[in-house]
C-alpha positions, 0 to 999 in steps of 0.5 A: 820032185822025185829023186830020180829027176834028171839035172836037166828038169830040176835046171829048167824048173828052178830057171823058169820059178826062181831065178827068172821071177826072183833073182831077174825080177822078169814079167809074167809074159817074159817067163811064158815067152821063156817057157815056151822056147823050153817047151819047143826044144822039149818038143824037139827032144822027145820028137825029132831026136826020140830021146827019153826025156827022163835019160836027158841031162845037162850033159846032152845039152851041147852046142850041136844040139842046140843048132840042130834045134834051131834048123828044126824050127827053120824047117818047121817054118819058123822065121829068122827073127823068131829062131833068134827069140828061141835062141835067146831064150835057151842062151839065158838058160845056159848063162844060169846052168853055168852057175848051178852046174860049173863042172859044165861051164865050158860046153854051156859057153859054147852054146851061149857063143852060137850067134843069132842070124841077122834079119832083113829089115821088115817093111812096117804094115799099117793102116792109113787113117781113113782104113783105120777109122773104117775099121774101129767104126765098124761094130755096131755100138748099138749091141752089147758085143758091138759096144764092147768091140769097138771100145777094144779096137778103138782102145788098141789104136789111140792108146798105142797099146800092145794087145797084151797091154791091152788085156791087161788093163783093169777099171782102175787104171782107165780115167775117163774124165777131162783130159783122158789117160790110160795107165799101161802095164808093158814090158819089163814090168814098167807102166806108163800113163798115155794120154787118149783122145776126148772122144775114146774118153767118152765111149770108155765112160758108155762101155762102163757105164752099160757092161762094167758098173758095179765090177770091182776096180782091179777087175779087168776092163774089157771082157769076154762074152763069158765075163772073162779077161780079154786073150790075145786070141779074142782080139785077133778074132774081133779084128778078123771079124770086122775085116771080114765084113769090111772086105764083102763090100770093099775087095781093096780092104787089106786081107789081113790086119794084125793086132800090132798094126793098130800100133804101127798104124798109130806111130805114123799117124803121129809121125806124120802129124808132125809129132816129135820122135821123142814123145812118140817114143815115150808114148810107145813105152820103147826103152831106145829111141832107135826102136822108134826111129824104124817109123822115121825111116818108113815114114822118109821112104813113103815121102821119098816115093810121093816125091818120085812119083810126083817128079816130072820125066825131065831126062825121057821128056825134054832131050836135053842135050849134051853139055859137052858138046859145046867145047868152047865153053868146056875149054874156058871153064877148064882154064878158068883159074 
């Protein structure tokens, strides 16, 4: 790095290459998320504020500037939760920079003091069992592409994995034999092994036999059409492709299905089947059961809506008399000791 490089540039470099991976042990995906937030901040500096990056130093990294950046993100269409994620990355950077530049501790602590905005609880979007079955079975397994796509979509649902976890699955992580399982590499660089259905195990056997036979065990389980590791965008492309096919014949099918809806759907279906919330937490890889409770609340809300829809309209249809009209009975009850 040039001797003319600013302290801000040096700080960002050490933050991403030393502090996060070596000192904090963050996973690659988390580091990339922090990198993206800093890249967006730099775009804001150069394009919105018209500041030359070669002249921007840590002395300019102030609370006012960060607040302006967050407002700029929201004006660009970022949701409250997305803006909060950007803020969390910058606050982590400020925390690290305080150690490196003690002389800037006070203004950096001001940055850390910026509060995240509260987000309203979102409705959990998920597919019914029938809808998920239709979507998963849409790819034609008699074609090479169709078999690969059905395997990916089936595993995304049946394992309840995150989309990045699906992309990271290697051949050695899969046990498609008796009592089939798959090992997932999740958030925080943590691993978990989840049980999958026998039918999913059989599908995996067929896919591996036809398309991955001879590949090294540390190679990706599912690859794209060029033989490279599957990407998140590649998974979304698959989903969009088959959603369009289904909608051509069934207009009632949801317009857009996101990768994460497979995970939401699996959790809701497990809950509806009476599976204990603690097991669902472990299955999904949640650290805190409060994260899993959102599915329980959503399930209760659906049950309440169903009950209310079925409830007889007693007041509207029966015209019950006013109980206060019977004053003799009321007097009796009031005098009763």
